[in-house]
N, C-alpha and C positions, 0 to 999 in steps of 0.2 A: 356477507358473501364477497363483496369487492376487496375487503381487506385480507381475506384468506386465500383468494384465488391466485395461483401461481402462473398457470398457463394451460394451454391445450396442445397436445402432441399427437402424432400419428400412432404412437404406441407407447407403452410404459418404458420400454427400452430406450426409445427416442428421448424421453424425459431424463432417464439416467445418463445418457450420453451428453445431454445439454448441461446437466449438473457437472459432469466431468469436464466439459469445455469451460464452464465458468470458473472452476477451480484448477484449470490447466494440468490435469492428471497426466495426460499423455505427454505433454511437454516436460513435466517433472520426471517422468520415467526416462525420457530421452536424455535428459541432463544428468541423471544420477546413475544410469546403468551403462555398463560397457556396451559399445556398439555391437559386439559379437553376441552378447546375451539378450539385448533388447528385443530381437524378433521373437523370442521365446516367452516373453513376459507380457501378459495382457491383463486387462481389467475385466472382471467378471461382472458385466453390466446387468445380467439377469439376477445376480445376487444383490446388487445395489438396489434393484427394484424390490426384491423380497424384503430386504432390510428396510427399505424406505417405506414400505407399506405399514411398518410398525409405528412410524412417527408422522407420516403424511397420509392424507386421504387421496388415494390414486384410484379414480373411477373410470371404468370403461363406459363411455356414453353411448346412447342410442344412435348417435351421429357417426359412430365408428372411430371417434377420437378418444384419447385418454386425457382426462381432466385432473389437474393436480391442485390440491388445496392444503394449506397449513392447518394443523389442528389447533 
């Protein structure tokens, strides 16, 4: 259990945003995109969650938190 546990988050999307922060996704977009285009380009964190469920165990707990585990 302890080796597979990643963390607990307020929601699955909060987990996806934490992953994005770990990999500096927003910063990379800021650096690579023209400033005029950047406001129109966003990361679909809901899709990150949907795709993440295929390779991670993302569990909505009875405590209202989302718990994430490696498979």
